[in-house]
N, C-alpha and C positions, 0 to 999 in steps of 0.2 A: 686298652686304647679304643678298641671297637665298641666296648660297652659304654665308655664315656661319650663317644661320638653319637651313639644311638640315643643316650639320655639327653644329650644336648639337642639332637634333632627333634625329639619329642617335646622338649621344653620350648623350642622355637615354634613348633607347630601350634601349641596350645596357648602360647603366651599372649597373642593378640586377642583372641575371643574371651579368654578368662579375664585378662586385664581390663577389657572393655566393660564386662559385666561388673567387676569390682568397682571400677571408676564410676560407673553410672549409679551404683548403690550409694557410694560415698557422696557424690555430688547431689543426688536426690535427697539424701539425708540433710545436707546443709540447707537445701531449698525448703524442705519441710519445716526445719527449725525456724527459718526466717519467716515462713508463712504462719508460724504459731502451732504447727502440728507436731505430734510425737512420732519420730521415725520408727521407733521400736514397735509402737502400737500399729502403725500403718503396715510395716513389713510383716508383723505377726498376723494381722488380718489376711494379708495376701497369701501367706504360706498355709495358714490353717484352712482357708477356703480352697486352695489348690489341692490339698490332700483329701478332700471329700471325694467319694467315688463318683458322684454325679458330675462334679466339677471336672474331674480327670477325664471322664468320657466327653464332656463338652469341649475340653481343651483339645483332645484328639480330633474331634469333629471339626474344630476350627483350624487345626494344623493341617488337616488332610488337603484341602484345596490350596492352602499356602505352599505346601510342599510341592504339589504338581506345578504351581505357578513358578516356584523357585527353580525347578528343573528346567522348565521352558525357557526362563531367562538365562540359566547357566549354559544351555546349548549354544545360545548366541554368544555369550561371553567367551566360551571356548574357541570360537571362531573370531574373537575380537570384535564382535558385533553387539551393539547396545540396542537390543530389541525392547524398546519402551512401549511397544504396541500390544503386549499381552492383554492389557485391559480391554481394548476393543476386540481382540481376537476371541477371547473367551466369552464375551457378551454376545457377539454375533453367532458364535458356535452354539451357545446355550439356547437362543431363541429359535434357531432353525432346528436344532435337535429336539427341543420341546414340541415344536409344531409338528414335525414328522412323527414323533413318538405319540402324540395325541391323535393324529389323523389315521394311524394304521394300527390294526390289531393283528398280532402275531403270537406264536408260542413264546414262552418266557425267554429262553436263551437267544432266540432270533430277534425278539423285540428289543431286548437290552443291547445286543450286538449292533443292531441297526442304529440305535440312538448314539452309541459310542462312535461308530464309523462316521455318521453324519457330523458329529461334533468335531472330530479330528479333521475331516475333509474341509469343513467350513473354516475352521481355525487356520489350517495350513494354507488354504486359498487366500484368506485375508492377509496373512503374513507374506504370502508369495507376491502380492501386489507390490509391497515395499521392496522385496528382493529383486523383482523385475525392474522396478524404477531405478534401483541402484546399479544393476549390472548393465542395463540397456541405455540409461540416460544419465547415470552418474549422480542421481539424487541421494543426498545424505539419508541414511536409514533412520537416524534419530528424528529428523524433521518429518520424513514421510510417515513414520509410525505414529508420531504425535498427531499429525493431520488426519490420519486414518482412524485414530481413536475418536476424534470429533465427528467424523463422517459416520462412523459406526453408531454412535449414540443417536444421531439424527435419523438414521435408517431404522433403528430399533424402536424409536418413539413412534414412527409411522407404522411399522409392522405390528407392534403390540396392540394397536387399535384396529388394524385391518384384520388381524387374526384372532380377535377376542372371541371367547366362547359364545355360542349362540344363546340369546335370551338374557345375557348379563348386562347390567347397567354400566355404561362407559366409565362413569366417575368412580364407582365403588368397586366393581368386580372385573376390571380389565385384566385380561390374561388369555393365554392360549388354551385350547381345549385340554381338559385333564388327561393325563396319561393313564391307561389301564394298569392294573396291578401287575400284569404280565411284563410290563416294561420297566418296573421299578426294582432296583437291586435290593435284595433282602438285607435287613440289618444284621449286625454281628453281636446282638445282645447276649448271646450265650457265653461270650468271653467275660464281660464285666460281671455277669451274674454269678460267676465262680466266686467272686469276692464279696458279693452282697446284692441286695435288691436295689434296683434303680427304677425310678418312676417317671420323671419328666424328661429323661434323655434316652436316645437310642444311638448306639454306636453305628455310625454309617458304614454301609458295605463298600462304599467307594474307597475305603482304606485299603482294600485288596488291590484296587486299580493303582493307587498311589505306590504301593509296594512293588507292583509289577513295573511301573514306570521307572522307579528308582533303580531296580535291578537291571532293567533293559538299558538305561542310561549309562550305568557303570560298565556293563559288558561291552556296549557299543563303543564307548569312548576309550576303553583301556584294553580291550581284547580283540579288536578288529582292525583291519587295514584302513577301513574308512575312518575309524576313530583316530588313528594315527595321522592320517592326512588332514583331518579336521583340526586337530591340535597343532600340527606343524604349520598349517596355513595361518592359524591365529597367532602363533608365536613369531613366525618369520615368513610372510607371504612371498617374499622374493626368493628365498631359498626353496620354499615349497614349489614355486613355479619352475625353478631350475630343475627340480626333481621330477617334473612331469605332472604336478598337481594343478589342474586348471582353477585359478582363483575365482572366476565368475561362477563356475558350476558349484564350487564349494559354498560360496555365499548363498546361492539360490537354494541349495539343499539344506543348509543350516537354517535358513529362514522358514522353509517348508516344515522341517522337523520341529523347530521351536514353536511355530504356530499350531501344528498338529497336537503337540503336547499341551500347549496353552488352551486348545479347544476343550480339553477335559477338565479344566479348572472349575467350570460352572456345573459339572455333572452332579456334585453332591447337593447343590441347592435345588436342582431339578428333581432329583430323587426324593428330596425332603418335601417339596411343595407339589410334586407331580405336575408341574406346569412352569411356565415363565410368566411373571407378573411385573408390574412397574417397580415393586419393592425388591427386585432382585439384588442380591448382595453385590456391592461395588468395592473398588479399590484393591481387589485381590491381585490384580496384575502389578500394580505399583508396589504393594507390600511384598510380592514375590521377588521383585528385584532386590529389595532390602534383605530378604532371607537368603537369596543366592550370594550376595556380597558378604553377608555375615558368615555363611557356611563355606566360603571360599570355593564355590562351585563343585564341592564334593558331595556325593549323595548322602553320606552320613552327616556331614556338616550342615547341609541344607535341612535335614530332619531336625537337628538340634535347634537351628535357627527358627524353624516353623513352630516347634513346641514352645520356644521362648516367647515368640510373638503371640502365640495363643495364650500362654500363661499371663502375659501382660494384658491381653484383652479381658480375660476373666478377672484379673485384679482390678481393672477399671470398673467392672460391674460391682464388685463387692465394696470398693472404696466409696462408690456413690451411695451404697445402701447404708454402710456403717458411719460414713462421714468422718472417718479417721484421718483422711487427707483428701485434698481436691483430686478429682479423677485425672486432671491434666498432668499430674505428676508422671503418669504412665507414658504420655507422649514425650515428656522430657527424657525419661529413661530410654525410650526407643531411640531418640535422636542422639543421645550421648553414647549409647552402645554402638550405633552404626558409625558415627564419626570416629570414635575411639578405635573401633575395629579396623576401619580403613587406614587410619594413621598407623596403627600397630602393625598391620600387614606390610605396609611400605617400609617401616623401620626394620622388620624382620627380613624383608627382601634385601635391603641394603647390607644388613649384617651378613647374610648368606653370600652375597656377591663378594664382600670383603674377605670372608673366610675362604671362599673358593680361590680368590686371587692369591691369598697367602699360601694355600696348599700348593697351588701351581708353582709359585716362586720357590717354595721349599723343595719341590721335586726337581725343578730345573737346577737348583743349587747342588742337589745330590748327584745329578747326572754330570754336572760340570766338574765336581770334585772327583 
């Protein structure tokens, strides 16, 4: 009986994400056939490209900031807060961290540490504005974070010109002062080189930071009193308040933590370019929300979602080269996966509620008998 319940629980846990991926593959195949493309050829190109060593390294590099972004969004979700402002938070954090990193020369570990601390402080402070507006004035966090995203982009557009490196042409070479090598996290190329030679890709050292963030997130949420208070406040704020957990403080702390983690999202790009420039990668905050939803706010699930999103990004590149299918099919797959997963999770939740009610009724019947 116990074995059956464990099997059923595992099936329920994986049914939604696996079903979402399968459904997206089937629906995309139909769309490809309607568009006159061969689904087998398109999927074959996607898989063969993904299994190349350099592509695998590229996928991990793309998945790393997405994972950190997903964890930042998940912290808010655990508190029942929809922090849609990770986009602005990581951009603000990135430009300040790059500016400070380029303006100061320190020994390696101190230089890197300073850049990380500045990024977390700026990201947390920018998110804290939305938290304070909510707790002190009752402003909806979704609305305030959306507005703060727009404000952040305006401030960054001004700062990137004000902080441009000396002697550079505004139109061509806008960007902050380059960061010395002492402030750049070393790559992890020794890992993929075990399996073969790589030329055009370097495995980002920020992967270590992402792993630390994931472990810290899991331990904090599941092994500490604070994590219990955070989860209970998100599930039932009225019961948590009755238990002595101040809701306003928890909202503020959750936003500060979410923003601090979000501030690390742009670190991989800074370490790659050694500066902040106008072509800084965007939409990592919004994609992180999708990854968190797909991964059900679990650190391992978020990792799978980030890798899946990175695989689809890489697939878009190869489809554009081979012409086996329009690259827009990748966007369709993303949308179907996300929509199917959300619907699937809701169906699973209702089934679990029904099962729990049936078990409770059966136990009451046994007691009455």
